[in-house]
N, C-alpha and C positions, 0 to 999 in steps of 0.2 A: 671945694666938696668932690670926693672921689667919687668912683664909678657906682658903688654898692650903694652908697648913701645917697646918691642921685635917685637910683632905682627906686628905694624905698620911699623917698619923698614923693615921687612921681606915683607910685603905687598907693601910697596912703591919702595923699590931699586930693588927688584927681579923681578918685573913687571912693567917696565916703560913705557909698551904701554897702561897702563889704559887710557879709553878714557876719554877725558876732558867733563866735563857737568858743567853748570852752578851752579847746586846745586847737588852735587854728593852724594851717598849714601857712606858713610865711615864706616870702621870697628873700633870698640872700644874694643872688646875683643872676644875671641874665644879660646877654649881648643885646637883645631886642625885646620888647613887649608889644602885642597888639590885643586890644581890647573889644569886646563886642558881647551883644546880649544873645541868650538862646532860651526860649521860652520865658521871656521875662527875666531871665536870672542872668547875672553877670558872669562872664566868661574871660579869661585871660591866656592867651598863648604865650610862652616864653621861648625864645630861640637862642640856642649857642650858649656853650658853658654855662647851663641851668644848675642853680642851688638852691634847693628848697630845705625848709627845717620846720619840723614839728618835735617841739621840746627837744629830748636826747636822740631823735631820729634825723639822720642828713641823708637828703635826696638828691642824686645827682644825674643828669642826662643830656642828651643834645636838644632835645625838644619837650616841651611840657605844655598840657593843656589843664588850666586850673579852674574847675568848676567852684564857685568860691561859696555859693549858697550851701552846697553839699558837701563842702569841707573835702572835696575829692579832686584828685589829680591823675591824667594820664601822662605817664612817662615812656619817651621812647627813644632810641639811640644811645648805646652804651648806657646802660641805667645801672646805677649803684645806689643801694639804700644801706646806709651805715648806722648800726647802733651797738655802742660799745666796741665788743671783739668782733661781731658778725657783720659780714658785708654779703648783701644779697645782690645779685647780679641777673641781669636779661636784656633782650633787646626791646622789651615790651612789658610794663607793668602798669596794672591799675592799682591804685591806691588809695583806700578810704581813710580818710583822717579820723573820722568820728568812731570808727571800729578799729582803727590801727592795723588794717588787713592789707596786705600787697597780694596781688593775684596776677600770676602771670601765663599767657597763653602761648608762649613760646620757651624754648629752652631757657633753664633758670637753674642758678647755681647759688649755693651759700658756702662761704669760706670762712673757717674759723681757725685759730693758732693749731689745734689739735684735731680738727675733722674738716672734712670737705663733703657736699652732697650737691648731686646734679641730677637733672630729669629732662624731660621734654615740655613739661609744663608743671604746675603747682601754686600752691598759696602759703602764705607764710603770716601767722597771727603774732603781731609784734607784743600784745599786752599778755596773752597766754605763753608766749614764746614756744609756739607749734609750728612744725612745717608738714604739709601735706603734699607731696612730690608723686607725679605719676608718670608712667611709661618709660621704659628704659632708665630706671631710678639706678644711681651709684651711690653708695656711700663709703668713705674710706676714713681710717685713722691709721695710726701707727701700728704696723703688723696686723690689721684687719682691712679686708675689702668685701663689701657686701652689694650683689645686684637684686634688683626685684621689679616687677610691675608696679608696685607702690609702696612708698616709705612713709611713715607718719614718724617724724622726729621730734620727741618731746624734749626740749633743751631744758625746760623748767626742772624736770626730774631725771635728766640725763638717760632716757630711755628710747631706744630705735625699734620701732614696730616695722614689719616687712612682710608684703603678701604677695602671693602669686608667682611662681617661678623663682622661689628665693635661693641664691647662690652666696655661701658665705667662705670666705678663703683667709685662713692664718697661716702662720708660718709652717705649723705642722699637720693640718688638715684641711679637707674640702668638705661642706656641709649643703646639702640640697633639702628643701623641704616647701611646703604651701605656706606656712605661716612661722615667722620668727620674732621672738622677743629678745632684745639684747639690752641690758643694764650696764651702762658703761661704767658706772661707779663702782660696782660689784664685780664686772666681768663676768657676769652670769648670763647664759643663754639658754632660752626656752624655745625648742622647734616642736612643730606640731604637724601632723599629717603628711605621710610619704617621706618621712626623714631618711636621709642617705649620708652617712659620713665615710669618707675615705682618707686613710692616712696618706701622707705625701711621700714617705721615704720607705715604706713597704706595703705589701700588697694585703692590707686590712680593710675590711668594709663592715659597717654596722647599719642595719636599716632596721627601722621601728615605726610605730605611729606616733610616738612622742620621746623627746629627749630633752633631757636638763643637764647643762653642764656648768659647773663652776670651774671657771678657767684659774682662778688665784689658786685654790687648792687641788688642781688637776684631778677633778671628778667629775664623772657623767653617770646619769642614772636614764635607762631608757625602758620603757612601757608599751603596752600594747603590741603583742608579738614580736618583740626584739630579735634580732638575727645578727650573729657574729659570724663572718667570712674570713677566713685565713686561706689565701689564695697562693698555690706553688705550682712551679713549672716542671714537669716531669719529662725527661728525655725518653724517647721511645725508640727502641732499636727495630729496624726494618730493612728492607732493601735501600731505602733511603732514609737518612735520620730526621725524626719528627719530634713536636714537641707538643705536648698536651697540658691542659690546666687541671690540677687537683686540687680540690678544695675542702677544707676543713669547715662544716656548717655548725654552728651551736646554736640553739633556741632555747627560750625560756620564759616564764611571764614578767620576768624583771631582769634585766642586765646592768649591772654596775661596773664601771671600769675607774680604777684609782692608779694613779702614778706618785710614787716616793722615790726621791734620790734617783731619778732614770728608770725605776723599776715599777713595771704597769702589771697590774692584777685584774683579772676579769672575775666577777662573781655573777654566777647564774641562781637564780631562785624560783622553785617551784616549775615543775613540769618541763625539766630540763631534756633536751634532746641533742645529740651528737651524731653525726653523719661524716665520715671519713672513708672514702673508696668503698671496701666490702665492710667497713665496720659501721654498726648503728649501735648507739647507746642511749638509755634513758636513765634518770635518776631525779631526786627531789632539790638536790642542792650541788652546786659544783663550783670550783674555782680553776682557773687556767691562769698560770705565771707565764707571761708572754717571752720574756728575755730568756729565761732558765728552760722554758719548754717542757714544763710539767704541770700535772692537774690532778684533780680528782673529784668524785662523785659520791655522795652518801645518801641514804633513804633507800636503801635494798635496790641498788642499781641492777640493771640487766644489759647485757652487752651481746650483739648477735655478730658473727662472722659468717657471711652467708648464712646457710640454715643451721649452723651451730649456736646454741644459747648458752650464754654464761650468766651466772648470778652469784652475788654475795652480800654482805651488809654494807661493804664500802669497796670502792674501786679507785685505784691509783694508776696514772699513765704517765710515760715518759715518751717525749717526742726529740727525734733528731734530724735537724735539716727540715723541719716541719713534717715529718714522716712519724707515725706512731712506731717506736721501738720496742716497748715494753708496757705489761698491762699487769697488775696484781688486784686480785680480789681477796679480801680479808674478812675472815668469819663467814660460816655457814656457805661457803662456795660450792657452787655446782656446774655442771656441764650436761648438756643435752644435745646429742647429735644423731641425725639419722644414719643408720648403716647402710652401706653400699649394697648390701645383700638381699635385704627385703625393706620395702617401707614401713611394714608394720614394727620393724625392730629398732628401737632406738638406744643409741649408747647413752649411760648414765654415769657420772662420776662425781663423787661427793668429797670433800676434804676440808680441813679448816683454812687452807691459804690455797691460791691458785696464781701461779705466773705464767705468762704468755710472753714468749720472745718471738720478735719478728725480724725477718730478713728479707731486704729488697721487697718490701711491702706484702710479703706473705708469712704465715705463722711457720716457725722453724721448730719449735718445740713448746710442750707445755710441761710445768711441774705442778703435781697435786702434793702438798704437805700437810700431814697431820691428820689421823684418823681418816684414811682414805677408804671409801667403800666403792666398788666399782661392779656395774653391771655391764659388761663389755662383749661384743659379738664379735667372734673369730671364725675363721674358717680353717679345718684340719687340710693341712697339705697333702696328707695321703689320700684319706677319702673323699676330700672335697664337701666334706659335711658340716654345716654352721653349728657353731656350739657358742653357748653364753658362759662368759667366765663371771663368776659371782666371788669375787675376793674382797678382803680386808687387808691394809698393809699400812705402813707409816709413810709411804710415800709413793708416787707414781711418776714415769716419765713417758711422755706421749711425743713420739719424732715424726715429722711431717717431711715429705717430699712431693714439692709441686702440689701443695693444698691439700693431700692427700696422706692419710695415716701410712706411715712405714713401719713403725714397731711399738710396741706398748711393753714397758719394763715394770714391775713391780718391786720395791725395795722394803725391807724390813719387817719382821712379824708377818709375813704373808700367810694368809689363811684362807681357805675357801675351796671352791670347787669348779671343775667344768661340767656343763650339763649338755648332752647331745639334744640336737632340735627334735628328735623324735619323742623325747621327754617333755621339754619346755613348751613346744608348740601345742599341745594339748590343752594347757591352761597356763597362758603367759602370765597372767596378773598374779598367779602365786609366786612368781620369782621376782618381779618387779613391778613398780608402779611409774607412771610418768603424769607429770602434773597435766591437766587438762588445758591450762592456758600454754602450752609449748607454742612458740611462735605466734600466737595470737597477739600479743602484746607489741609486737614488733611494728614501729611506725614507719611511714614512707616519707621520703624527701619530696615535698611538693606532690 
């Protein structure tokens, strides 16, 4: 008779009062056995190379205490519980055979061919295939690493739930949030509360209250005040060369990111706001094509450059090296800009199309094309008198020097008059009108 059979013989025939259980924990192997009673109930200590079994669950450890009437066992030292492809490991586990529940008060791990889970303590429910792990929890699978204070792993439905100080890392991004739901089969992620994502290989961040990510289709949706940040480093020339961070901020009610064939497009839906150095823009809907560095806004967008206000039916912009180099307003375009001569005097230019050209982060020149109407204040070089130039033309070119207007030139079918201040000042509203909303819609960054 071999060792295992001898142990089974002793266990069964010397202790005939073993409690009957529908799925009892049974001994397969142990180096030694000690039997005694606790509260009139039989207890067995198994020591050395312990192997227990409950149906398809195999339990291994160095020492085990079996509470027979309760169908419960305490496993100590190099504990391993195996069910199919799952291996549960710890130094100490209390296993309830009636409920098929393993509870560990010390460091615990779950290993499977496709994933790995560990924590400082936790519980695993074999019937429901559910793990509740706590404190410094780490979940890993191919190309995914997750850290959190708590993780619930629903193996039956292949879903990972993470809570508190959640950090998810993939090949391309790092995601932080308070709560995360990860559906392993579909590769869908749902992140909630204080969501922050960082691109690994470029200075791109997205913040929001909620983010839904479809990894298979490379699609994400952000809600609850989403914010996109494109960070750039600018060289500052001074006595000693310095660098500063220049960030493009984009806000909207909803932010969508989708990637096809390595090309990423961002969509901004409702209450769109863009901030970039001296530029502020608002609109109802917009897109940003990341790699080709261009985008647009629709819904009668406004743009402010310092105290100058631009408006049109739609806006198109181009970036170069993450700096805005060109902006075009299409249809019903206009410019309002305070004059340097008097705060009451506001330049007003209207045209079908406005094109703004930038150089070194400053406006170089502006072109107004098609049905140009101008109310522009000038100063006579000889008399030093302020004059109002009311003109119509086919086009206009405004050149800037150090962010100040250097000269203005009208082209094609120019018609109009120059009115001296002594005349227009008596009743300025007779010569032109300014929108009451001028500069009032301009939002502030934070």
